C-alpha positions in Angstrom: 17.1 35.2 -4.0 16.0 32.5 -6.5 18.4 29.6 -7.0 17.5 29.4 -10.7 16.7 32.0 -13.4 13.9 32.0 -16.0 16.6 31.3 -18.7 18.0 28.3 -16.7 14.5 27.0 -16.4 13.8 27.5 -20.2 17.1 25.7 -21.0 16.1 22.6 -18.9 12.4 22.6 -20.0 12.1 24.3 -23.4 8.6 23.0 -24.1 7.0 24.6 -21.0 5.0 27.7 -21.7 4.9 29.5 -18.4 4.5 33.3 -18.4 7.7 35.0 -17.3 6.1 36.7 -14.3 4.5 33.5 -13.1 7.7 31.6 -13.6 9.6 34.1 -11.6 7.2 33.9 -8.7 7.3 30.1 -8.8 11.1 30.0 -8.8 11.1 32.4 -5.8 8.6 30.1 -4.0 10.7 27.0 -4.7 13.8 28.8 -3.5 12.1 29.9 -0.3 11.1 26.3 0.4 14.7 25.1 -0.3 16.1 27.8 2.0 13.7 26.7 4.7 15.1 23.1 4.4 18.8 24.2 4.3 18.9 27.0 6.9 18.1 24.8 10.0 20.8 22.4 8.9 23.5 25.1 8.7 24.1 24.6 5.0 25.6 27.6 3.3 23.2 28.4 0.4 24.2 32.0 0.0 27.7 31.2 -1.2 27.5 27.7 -2.5 30.2 25.9 -4.5 29.7 25.7 -8.2 28.6 22.1 -8.1 26.1 22.7 -5.2 24.8 25.8 -6.9 24.0 23.6 -10.0 22.2 21.1 -7.7 20.2 24.0 -6.2 19.2 25.2 -9.7 18.3 21.7 -10.9 16.1 21.0 -7.8 14.5 24.5 -8.0 13.7 24.0 -11.7 12.4 20.5 -11.1 10.1 21.7 -8.3 8.6 24.3 -10.6 8.3 21.9 -13.5 6.4 19.4 -11.3 3.9 22.1 -10.3 3.6 23.2 -13.9 2.9 19.6 -15.1 0.3 19.1 -12.4 -1.8 21.9 -13.8 -1.7 20.5 -17.4 -4.6 18.6 -18.8 -3.8 15.0 -19.5 -5.4 11.6 -19.2 -3.4 10.6 -16.1 -2.4 13.7 -14.2 1.2 14.0 -13.1 1.5 13.1 -9.5 -1.7 11.0 -9.4 -1.2 8.1 -6.9 -4.0 6.0 -8.5 -5.7 6.2 -11.9 -8.4 4.2 -13.5 -10.2 4.5 -16.9 -13.1 2.6 -18.3 -14.3 2.8 -21.9 -17.9 1.4 -21.3 -19.9 4.2 -19.6 -17.0 6.6 -19.9 -15.6 6.5 -16.4 -12.2 8.0 -15.5 -10.9 8.7 -12.0 -7.6 9.7 -10.4 -6.5 10.0 -6.8 -4.4 13.1 -6.3 -2.5 13.8 -3.2 -3.1 17.0 -1.2 -1.3 20.1 -2.3 -1.6 19.1 -6.0 -0.2 21.8 -8.2 1.8 23.4 -5.4 5.5 23.8 -5.4 7.0 21.2 -3.0 10.1 19.2 -2.3 10.1 15.5 -2.5 12.5 12.9 -1.1 14.5 12.8 -4.4 15.0 16.6 -4.1 16.3 16.2 -0.6 18.6 13.4 -1.6 20.1 15.6 -4.4 20.8 18.3 -1.8 22.2 15.9 0.8 19.5 16.6 3.4 17.5 13.4 3.2 18.2 12.2 6.7 15.5 12.4 9.3 15.3 14.7 12.2 15.4 13.2 15.7 14.2 14.9 18.9 14.7 13.8 22.5 12.5 15.2 25.2 12.6 14.5 28.9 8.9 14.1 29.8 9.2 14.8 33.6 11.9 17.5 33.7 14.9 15.3 34.3 16.4 15.5 37.9 13.5 17.5 39.3 11.3 14.4 39.7 
């Protein structure tokens, strides 16, 4: 179940030219990632309130849009962490993080969905009372 439809995506990003079949798969992938973040936290994503459903759609569309922009040709690629350009001997370089062009959630997405807090785990290294 995708959290956003192709028409919702087109309304948010009318200038994007993604084939409908590709867009549908990307929205499904983004939704799967969101579900993977929400399910362990016990957040009801199957019957969300209207306001939370809108947040889910916005985050889902934003994730797909980032992946779409990463694949576009531009002088400074979207998502580049470092970029340099020289006019002399025509040098241009960009440092791009791993997973470039993939659908992913960033910290801003998690904040929008209310899941930005960290996860803490406590482990007893020697088995507790058995030592």
